[in-house]
C-alpha positions as CSV (number, residue, x, y, z in Angstrom):
1,X,16.0,-6.2,10.4
2,X,16.2,-2.4,10.5
3,X,12.9,-0.6,10.2
4,X,12.3,2.2,7.7
5,X,9.7,4.8,6.8
6,X,9.1,4.9,3.0
7,X,7.3,7.8,1.5
8,X,6.2,7.5,-2.1
9,X,6.6,10.8,-3.9
10,X,5.9,9.8,-7.5
11,X,4.8,6.7,-9.4
12,X,6.7,6.3,-12.7
13,X,5.8,2.9,-14.1
14,X,4.8,-0.6,-13.4
15,X,5.6,-3.8,-15.4
16,X,5.8,-7.5,-15.0
17,X,8.4,-9.9,-16.1
18,X,8.7,-13.6,-15.3
19,X,6.3,-13.6,-12.4
20,X,7.6,-10.4,-10.7
21,X,5.8,-7.1,-10.8
22,X,8.3,-4.2,-10.8
23,X,7.3,-0.7,-9.7
24,X,9.4,2.3,-10.7
25,X,8.9,5.2,-8.3
26,X,10.5,8.1,-6.5
27,X,10.5,7.6,-2.8
28,X,12.0,9.1,0.4
29,X,13.5,6.3,2.6
30,X,14.3,7.1,6.2
31,X,15.6,4.9,8.9
32,X,13.0,4.7,11.7
33,X,14.2,5.0,15.3
34,X,13.9,1.7,17.2
35,X,11.6,3.2,19.8
36,X,8.9,4.1,17.2
37,X,8.7,0.6,15.8
38,X,8.4,-2.0,18.5
39,X,7.5,-4.7,16.0
40,X,10.5,-3.9,13.8
41,X,8.4,-3.5,10.7
42,X,8.8,-1.1,7.8
43,X,6.1,1.5,7.0
44,X,5.0,2.5,3.5
45,X,3.3,5.9,3.2
46,X,1.7,7.1,0.0
47,X,-1.0,9.7,-0.8
48,X,-4.5,8.5,-1.6
49,X,-4.0,9.6,-5.2
50,X,-0.9,7.4,-5.5
51,X,-2.6,4.5,-3.7
52,X,-5.5,4.6,-6.2
53,X,-3.2,4.8,-9.1
54,X,-1.1,1.9,-7.8
55,X,-4.3,-0.2,-7.3
56,X,-5.4,0.4,-10.9
57,X,-1.9,-0.4,-12.2
58,X,-1.7,-3.6,-10.1
59,X,-5.1,-4.7,-11.4
60,X,-3.9,-4.1,-15.0
61,X,-0.7,-6.1,-14.5
62,X,-2.5,-9.0,-12.8
63,X,-5.1,-9.1,-15.6
64,X,-2.3,-9.3,-18.1
65,X,-0.6,-12.1,-16.1
66,X,-4.0,-14.0,-16.0
67,X,-4.2,-13.8,-19.8
68,X,-0.9,-15.6,-20.1
69,X,-2.0,-18.6,-18.0
70,X,-3.8,-21.6,-19.6
71,X,-7.6,-21.5,-19.2
72,X,-7.5,-24.4,-16.7
73,X,-5.3,-22.4,-14.3
74,X,-7.2,-19.1,-14.4
75,X,-8.9,-18.1,-11.1
76,X,-12.7,-18.5,-11.0
77,X,-12.9,-20.8,-14.0
78,X,-13.1,-24.6,-14.1
């Protein structure tokens, strides 16, 4: 696997469809030199403002998905 640095520049939208959450964003993707990533992982960088926005959007999307499940399968309820 080739490691990358991904820098989020702008969040556009977020939606879910058939169990998948899709995030539409503008990002700068750069290949990372092998010497900087000994574990071979990819790094996602985003400003705190975008991180907070993404967290709020994820919470909204997950709440909407929870509403679609039957009561017996909702988390925290018996």
